[in-house]
C-alpha positions as YAML, in Angstrom:
chain: A
units: angstrom
residues:
- id: 1
  name: MET
  ca: [74.61, 142.62, 74.72]
- id: 2
  name: SER
  ca: [76.03, 145.37, 72.64]
- id: 3
  name: GLY
  ca: [80.00, 145.34, 71.99]
- id: 4
  name: THR
  ca: [79.88, 148.53, 74.66]
- id: 5
  name: HIS
  ca: [77.59, 146.86, 77.37]
- id: 6
  name: GLY
  ca: [80.01, 146.14, 80.16]
- id: 7
  name: LYS
  ca: [82.76, 148.72, 78.99]
- id: 8
  name: PHE
  ca: [84.24, 150.85, 81.81]
- id: 9
  name: ILE
  ca: [84.18, 154.47, 80.36]
- id: 10
  name: TRP
  ca: [84.05, 156.91, 83.16]
- id: 11
  name: ALA
  ca: [85.89, 157.65, 86.64]
- id: 12
  name: GLU
  ca: [84.33, 160.13, 89.35]
- id: 13
  name: LEU
  ca: [86.02, 161.47, 92.53]
- id: 14
  name: MET
  ca: [83.29, 162.47, 95.36]
- id: 15
  name: THR
  ca: [85.18, 164.62, 98.11]
- id: 16
  name: PRO
  ca: [84.34, 167.20, 100.57]
- id: 17
  name: ASP
  ca: [87.18, 169.63, 99.16]
- id: 18
  name: LYS
  ca: [87.09, 170.22, 95.38]
- id: 19
  name: ASP
  ca: [90.01, 172.61, 94.80]
- id: 20
  name: ALA
  ca: [92.13, 170.67, 97.40]
- id: 21
  name: ALA
  ca: [91.60, 167.36, 95.64]
- id: 22
  name: GLY
  ca: [91.91, 168.88, 92.37]
- id: 23
  name: ARG
  ca: [95.51, 170.44, 93.35]
- id: 24
  name: PHE
  ca: [96.28, 167.02, 94.83]
- id: 25
  name: TYR
  ca: [95.72, 164.79, 91.63]
- id: 26
  name: SER
  ca: [97.06, 167.41, 89.37]
- id: 27
  name: HIS
  ca: [100.36, 167.06, 91.30]
- id: 28
  name: VAL
  ca: [100.32, 162.95, 91.75]
- id: 29
  name: VAL
  ca: [98.67, 161.79, 88.66]
- id: 30
  name: GLY
  ca: [99.40, 165.16, 85.96]
- id: 31
  name: TRP
  ca: [95.77, 165.91, 85.30]
- id: 32
  name: GLU
  ca: [94.61, 169.31, 84.15]
- id: 33
  name: LEU
  ca: [91.49, 170.21, 85.45]
- id: 34
  name: LYS
  ca: [88.55, 171.94, 83.68]
- id: 35
  name: ASP
  ca: [84.87, 173.12, 84.38]
- id: 36
  name: PHE
  ca: [81.68, 170.84, 83.11]
- id: 37
  name: GLY
  ca: [79.21, 173.10, 81.67]
- id: 38
  name: SER
  ca: [77.86, 175.54, 83.42]
- id: 39
  name: PRO
  ca: [79.84, 176.68, 86.49]
- id: 40
  name: GLU
  ca: [76.84, 176.72, 89.02]
- id: 41
  name: MET
  ca: [77.03, 172.88, 88.38]
- id: 42
  name: GLY
  ca: [80.40, 172.56, 90.44]
- id: 43
  name: TYR
  ca: [81.49, 169.66, 88.41]
- id: 44
  name: LYS
  ca: [84.98, 169.49, 87.13]
- id: 45
  name: ILE
  ca: [86.47, 167.28, 84.71]
- id: 46
  name: PHE
  ca: [90.21, 165.28, 84.81]
- id: 47
  name: GLU
  ca: [91.90, 165.48, 81.78]
- id: 48
  name: ALA
  ca: [94.86, 163.64, 80.63]
- id: 49
  name: ASN
  ca: [97.05, 164.82, 77.39]
- id: 50
  name: GLY
  ca: [93.75, 166.96, 76.53]
- id: 51
  name: VAL
  ca: [91.02, 163.81, 77.09]
- id: 52
  name: GLY
  ca: [88.67, 163.62, 79.78]
- id: 53
  name: VAL
  ca: [89.55, 160.58, 82.20]
- id: 54
  name: GLY
  ca: [87.13, 161.49, 84.99]
- id: 55
  name: GLY
  ca: [85.12, 164.05, 86.98]
- id: 56
  name: MET
  ca: [84.73, 165.08, 90.42]
- id: 57
  name: MET
  ca: [81.66, 166.39, 92.45]
- id: 58
  name: GLU
  ca: [81.14, 167.55, 95.83]
- id: 59
  name: LEU
  ca: [80.90, 165.38, 98.72]
- id: 60
  name: THR
  ca: [78.11, 167.28, 100.45]
- id: 61
  name: ASP
  ca: [76.50, 167.40, 104.01]
- id: 62
  name: GLU
  ca: [73.77, 165.48, 102.53]
- id: 63
  name: HIS
  ca: [75.85, 162.49, 101.03]
- id: 64
  name: LYS
  ca: [77.97, 162.19, 104.32]
- id: 65
  name: GLY
  ca: [74.65, 161.85, 106.20]
- id: 66
  name: GLU
  ca: [73.90, 159.08, 103.91]
- id: 67
  name: GLY
  ca: [76.93, 157.50, 105.35]
- id: 68
  name: ILE
  ca: [78.35, 157.89, 101.87]
- id: 69
  name: PRO
  ca: [82.40, 158.94, 102.22]
- id: 70
  name: PRO
  ca: [84.99, 160.30, 100.24]
- id: 71
  name: ASN
  ca: [85.54, 158.08, 97.17]
- id: 72
  name: TRP
  ca: [86.28, 156.84, 93.77]
- id: 73
  name: THR
  ca: [83.76, 155.02, 91.69]
- id: 74
  name: ARG
  ca: [83.37, 154.10, 88.06]
- id: 75
  name: TYR
  ca: [80.83, 153.81, 85.40]
- id: 76
  name: VAL
  ca: [79.88, 150.61, 83.28]
- id: 77
  name: ALA
  ca: [78.33, 151.36, 79.92]
- id: 78
  name: VAL
  ca: [74.86, 149.12, 79.57]
- id: 79
  name: ASP
  ca: [72.74, 148.70, 76.93]
- id: 80
  name: ASP
  ca: [69.68, 149.73, 78.63]
- id: 81
  name: VAL
  ca: [70.12, 151.42, 82.50]
- id: 82
  name: ASP
  ca: [66.71, 150.52, 83.75]
- id: 83
  name: ALA
  ca: [67.03, 146.88, 82.52]
- id: 84
  name: THR
  ca: [70.34, 146.87, 84.14]
- id: 85
  name: ALA
  ca: [69.42, 148.31, 87.49]
- id: 86
  name: ARG
  ca: [66.52, 145.59, 87.89]
- id: 87
  name: LEU
  ca: [68.76, 142.84, 86.96]
- id: 88
  name: PHE
  ca: [71.41, 143.95, 89.87]
- id: 89
  name: GLU
  ca: [68.49, 143.83, 92.14]
- id: 90
  name: GLU
  ca: [67.32, 140.56, 91.13]
- id: 91
  name: LYS
  ca: [70.43, 138.54, 91.54]
- id: 92
  name: GLY
  ca: [71.14, 139.95, 95.01]
- id: 93
  name: GLY
  ca: [72.17, 143.39, 94.48]
- id: 94
  name: LYS
  ca: [70.72, 147.01, 95.21]
- id: 95
  name: ILE
  ca: [69.46, 149.99, 93.45]
- id: 96
  name: MET
  ca: [71.22, 152.97, 95.44]
- id: 97
  name: ARG
  ca: [70.38, 155.61, 93.07]
- id: 98
  name: PRO
  ca: [66.99, 154.83, 90.70]
- id: 99
  name: PRO
  ca: [67.78, 155.63, 87.19]
- id: 100
  name: GLN
  ca: [67.78, 159.47, 86.07]
- id: 101
  name: ASP
  ca: [68.73, 161.38, 83.26]
- id: 102
  name: ILE
  ca: [71.63, 163.86, 82.91]
- id: 103
  name: PRO
  ca: [70.72, 166.05, 79.99]
- id: 104
  name: GLU
  ca: [73.06, 166.17, 77.06]
- id: 105
  name: VAL
  ca: [75.11, 163.40, 78.59]
- id: 106
  name: GLY
  ca: [73.14, 159.96, 79.23]
- id: 107
  name: ARG
  ca: [71.18, 157.91, 81.45]
- id: 108
  name: PHE
  ca: [72.79, 156.49, 84.98]
- id: 109
  name: ALA
  ca: [71.80, 154.65, 87.92]
- id: 110
  name: VAL
  ca: [73.88, 154.02, 91.15]
- id: 111
  name: VAL
  ca: [73.99, 149.89, 92.38]
- id: 112
  name: THR
  ca: [75.91, 147.51, 94.19]
- id: 113
  name: ASP
  ca: [76.57, 144.03, 94.03]
- id: 114
  name: PRO
  ca: [75.41, 141.26, 96.48]
- id: 115
  name: PHE
  ca: [78.56, 142.01, 98.60]
- id: 116
  name: GLY
  ca: [77.49, 145.85, 98.62]
- id: 117
  name: ALA
  ca: [80.46, 147.06, 96.20]
- id: 118
  name: VAL
  ca: [79.50, 150.19, 94.74]
- id: 119
  name: LEU
  ca: [79.64, 151.09, 91.02]
- id: 120
  name: CYS
  ca: [77.66, 153.46, 88.52]
- id: 121
  name: ILE
  ca: [76.22, 152.17, 85.45]
- id: 122
  name: MET
  ca: [75.42, 154.39, 82.41]
- id: 123
  name: LYS
  ca: [73.83, 154.67, 78.80]
- id: 124
  name: PRO
  ca: [75.76, 157.78, 77.63]
- id: 125
  name: LYS
  ca: [74.95, 159.87, 74.31]
- id: 126
  name: PRO
  ca: [75.70, 158.72, 71.55]
- id: 127
  name: MET
  ca: [75.57, 155.17, 72.71]
- id: 128
  name: ASP
  ca: [77.23, 153.80, 69.61]
- id: 129
  name: SER
  ca: [81.05, 152.73, 68.96]
- id: 130
  name: SER
  ca: [81.98, 156.40, 67.88]
- id: 131
  name: GLY
  ca: [81.20, 157.85, 71.12]
- id: 132
  name: PHE
  ca: [84.00, 155.91, 72.85]
- id: 133
  name: PRO
  ca: [87.30, 156.57, 73.02]
- id: 134
  name: GLU
  ca: [89.89, 153.62, 71.55]
- id: 135
  name: ASP
  ca: [91.73, 151.79, 74.49]
- id: 136
  name: THR
  ca: [93.74, 153.81, 77.06]
- id: 137
  name: SER
  ca: [94.18, 151.46, 80.04]
- id: 138
  name: ALA
  ca: [97.87, 151.90, 79.16]
- id: 139
  name: LEU
  ca: [98.10, 155.69, 78.82]
- id: 140
  name: ASN
  ca: [99.52, 157.89, 81.52]
- id: 141
  name: GLY
  ca: [96.78, 159.57, 83.48]
- id: 142
  name: HIS
  ca: [94.18, 156.99, 82.46]
- id: 143
  name: VAL
  ca: [92.29, 153.87, 84.66]
- id: 144
  name: GLY
  ca: [95.01, 151.33, 83.92]
- id: 145
  name: TRP
  ca: [93.52, 148.29, 86.11]
- id: 146
  name: ASN
  ca: [90.10, 148.30, 88.42]
- id: 147
  name: GLU
  ca: [89.97, 145.70, 91.21]
- id: 148
  name: LEU
  ca: [87.34, 144.20, 93.58]
- id: 149
  name: PHE
  ca: [87.38, 143.26, 96.82]
- id: 150
  name: THR
  ca: [84.72, 140.47, 97.72]
- id: 151
  name: ASP
  ca: [83.30, 138.14, 100.19]
- id: 152
  name: ASN
  ca: [82.96, 135.21, 97.56]
- id: 153
  name: VAL
  ca: [85.17, 135.86, 94.26]
- id: 154
  name: ASP
  ca: [83.31, 132.67, 92.63]
- id: 155
  name: ALA
  ca: [79.61, 134.37, 93.23]
- id: 156
  name: ALA
  ca: [81.12, 137.82, 92.34]
- id: 157
  name: MET
  ca: [82.70, 136.56, 88.85]
- id: 158
  name: ASP
  ca: [78.91, 135.01, 88.03]
- id: 159
  name: PHE
  ca: [77.17, 137.86, 89.49]
- id: 160
  name: TYR
  ca: [79.09, 140.27, 87.09]
- id: 161
  name: GLY
  ca: [79.37, 137.67, 84.24]
- id: 162
  name: THR
  ca: [75.32, 137.98, 84.04]
- id: 163
  name: VAL
  ca: [74.91, 141.79, 84.44]
- id: 164
  name: PHE
  ca: [77.91, 142.70, 82.35]
- id: 165
  name: GLY
  ca: [78.96, 139.75, 80.36]
- id: 166
  name: TRP
  ca: [82.73, 139.62, 82.02]
- id: 167
  name: GLU
  ca: [84.48, 136.11, 81.71]
- id: 168
  name: LYS
  ca: [86.87, 135.06, 84.04]
- id: 169
  name: ASN
  ca: [89.98, 135.38, 82.02]
- id: 170
  name: HIS
  ca: [92.50, 133.28, 84.52]
- id: 171
  name: ASP
  ca: [93.33, 132.77, 88.35]
- id: 172
  name: VAL
  ca: [96.58, 134.08, 89.76]
- id: 173
  name: ASP
  ca: [97.43, 131.80, 93.48]
- id: 174
  name: MET
  ca: [97.93, 133.79, 96.21]
- id: 175
  name: GLY
  ca: [98.20, 130.64, 98.58]
- id: 176
  name: GLU
  ca: [96.12, 131.41, 101.74]
- id: 177
  name: MET
  ca: [94.40, 134.52, 100.30]
- id: 178
  name: GLY
  ca: [93.36, 132.48, 97.71]
- id: 179
  name: PRO
  ca: [92.98, 133.30, 93.95]
- id: 180
  name: TYR
  ca: [93.23, 136.69, 92.37]
- id: 181
  name: ARG
  ca: [90.70, 136.24, 89.17]
- id: 182
  name: ILE
  ca: [91.61, 138.33, 86.31]
- id: 183
  name: PHE
  ca: [88.44, 139.28, 84.41]
- id: 184
  name: ALA
  ca: [87.78, 140.37, 80.90]
- id: 185
  name: HIS
  ca: [85.49, 141.78, 78.50]
- id: 186
  name: LYS
  ca: [85.32, 141.06, 75.02]
- id: 187
  name: ASP
  ca: [88.97, 138.94, 75.46]
- id: 188
  name: LYS
  ca: [90.44, 141.99, 77.14]
- id: 189
  name: ALA
  ca: [91.37, 141.71, 80.54]
- id: 190
  name: LEU
  ca: [89.88, 144.62, 82.75]
- id: 191
  name: GLY
  ca: [91.24, 144.10, 86.31]
- id: 192
  name: GLY
  ca: [91.08, 141.54, 89.10]
- id: 193
  name: ILE
  ca: [88.58, 140.08, 91.63]
- id: 194
  name: MET
  ca: [89.94, 139.01, 95.12]
- id: 195
  name: LYS
  ca: [88.77, 137.79, 98.28]
- id: 196
  name: ARG
  ca: [88.21, 140.86, 101.07]
- id: 197
  name: LEU
  ca: [91.03, 141.07, 103.79]
- id: 198
  name: PRO
  ca: [90.32, 141.18, 107.49]
- id: 199
  name: GLN
  ca: [91.37, 144.63, 107.62]
- id: 200
  name: VAL
  ca: [89.45, 146.08, 104.92]
- id: 201
  name: PRO
  ca: [86.15, 147.05, 106.31]
- id: 202
  name: VAL
  ca: [84.06, 146.73, 103.17]
- id: 203
  name: CYS
  ca: [83.68, 145.18, 99.75]
- id: 204
  name: HIS
  ca: [84.38, 147.78, 97.88]
- id: 205
  name: TRP
  ca: [86.17, 148.38, 94.02]
- id: 206
  name: GLY
  ca: [89.47, 150.12, 93.69]
- id: 207
  name: TYR
  ca: [90.59, 151.97, 90.48]
- id: 208
  name: TYR
  ca: [94.95, 152.22, 89.67]
- id: 209
  name: PHE
  ca: [95.91, 155.11, 87.47]
- id: 210
  name: ASN
  ca: [98.81, 155.08, 85.18]
- id: 211
  name: VAL
  ca: [101.81, 157.16, 86.19]
- id: 212
  name: ASP
  ca: [105.48, 157.14, 84.77]
- id: 213
  name: GLY
  ca: [107.41, 156.16, 87.62]
- id: 214
  name: LEU
  ca: [105.85, 154.65, 90.64]
- id: 215
  name: ASP
  ca: [108.89, 156.02, 93.30]
- id: 216
  name: GLU
  ca: [108.45, 159.42, 92.30]
- id: 217
  name: ALA
  ca: [104.55, 159.39, 91.92]
- id: 218
  name: ILE
  ca: [104.54, 158.14, 95.79]
- id: 219
  name: THR
  ca: [106.64, 160.59, 97.00]
- id: 220
  name: ARG
  ca: [104.56, 162.91, 95.12]
- id: 221
  name: VAL
  ca: [101.43, 161.54, 97.43]
- id: 222
  name: SER
  ca: [103.18, 162.38, 100.68]
- id: 223
  name: THR
  ca: [104.32, 165.80, 99.75]
- id: 224
  name: GLY
  ca: [100.72, 166.10, 98.66]
- id: 225
  name: GLY
  ca: [99.22, 165.14, 102.04]
- id: 226
  name: GLY
  ca: [98.16, 161.77, 101.06]
- id: 227
  name: LYS
  ca: [99.34, 158.54, 102.57]
- id: 228
  name: VAL
  ca: [100.74, 155.73, 101.15]
- id: 229
  name: ILE
  ca: [98.95, 152.28, 102.72]
- id: 230
  name: ASN
  ca: [100.59, 149.50, 100.85]
- id: 231
  name: GLY
  ca: [103.66, 149.51, 98.18]
- id: 232
  name: PRO
  ca: [105.42, 150.06, 96.48]
- id: 233
  name: MET
  ca: [105.22, 146.56, 95.24]
- id: 234
  name: GLU
  ca: [105.97, 144.40, 92.44]
- id: 235
  name: VAL
  ca: [103.34, 142.58, 90.70]
- id: 236
  name: PRO
  ca: [103.18, 140.33, 87.65]
- id: 237
  name: GLY
  ca: [103.91, 141.53, 84.43]
- id: 238
  name: ASN
  ca: [106.85, 143.62, 85.77]
- id: 239
  name: THR
  ca: [104.53, 146.05, 86.96]
- id: 240
  name: TRP
  ca: [104.66, 148.24, 90.25]
- id: 241
  name: ILE
  ca: [101.84, 149.02, 92.41]
- id: 242
  name: ALA
  ca: [101.08, 151.49, 95.32]
- id: 243
  name: ASN
  ca: [97.74, 151.63, 97.38]
- id: 244
  name: CYS
  ca: [97.21, 155.17, 98.81]
- id: 245
  name: ILE
  ca: [94.84, 157.52, 100.52]
- id: 246
  name: ASP
  ca: [93.94, 161.02, 99.17]
- id: 247
  name: PRO
  ca: [94.22, 164.19, 102.04]
- id: 248
  name: GLN
  ca: [90.47, 164.02, 102.24]
- id: 249
  name: GLY
  ca: [90.28, 160.28, 102.65]
- id: 250
  name: ALA
  ca: [89.53, 158.84, 98.95]
- id: 251
  name: TYR
  ca: [91.08, 155.21, 98.27]
- id: 252
  name: PHE
  ca: [92.84, 154.97, 95.14]
- id: 253
  name: SER
  ca: [96.05, 153.12, 93.54]
- id: 254
  name: LEU
  ca: [98.96, 153.94, 91.03]
- id: 255
  name: VAL
  ca: [100.81, 151.54, 88.92]
- id: 256
  name: SER
  ca: [103.66, 152.06, 86.63]
- id: 257
  name: MET
  ca: [106.05, 149.62, 84.28]
- id: 258
  name: ARG
  ca: [108.90, 151.88, 86.19]
- id: 259
  name: LYS
  ca: [109.80, 151.58, 89.80]
...
């Protein structure tokens, strides 16, 4: 595996109302919205301080017919999209969208792990270290944490260790809820894995966006038409988090070093 295989590289929102969602996240997180490529593509880019952190595409009636809800998904860089997609399938996951090329961008596929959590995998162009920005996980407006809700923490860790090379960093004891497992890529902690709670309908990935001051940010969530479903809550590392739903129904989270 290369040094970039298994690295999170992009976030993407599927929403039924791009204009409203763009206004909401610009208000809450402070992103600027830019067009990508030609206007007819309709793909939007979220930027933080001039750096692209994610994209936004329309959740069409066809998507809705397939049972896809409004959602955030992240892309993970891989050395070989086709081989990794096959490995997902061999190890109990599924290929939801077969590998295909995006001109001038790269090759990608949509996959799920054995418990149904969805991710995208991609080999961008160019696939070398110069094509990736430095670590931005501590910068405002960027994704600061990745979190997996799963039915089996140990099995999920083994699966992702096989397909991405992720390793266990350490566990945080959450009592009856079991361990909160911190996972890492090349010794850099990327996120946590925890057992799905009874009230959570499906196994899924969730993503935390960095903001400067959580109380102010969750106020912006409410005034922008979203909903805070958990928090504010202090977590290890003198960090504050909140879990939210945007006005179109997509789940997202916020994280800050300052309440």
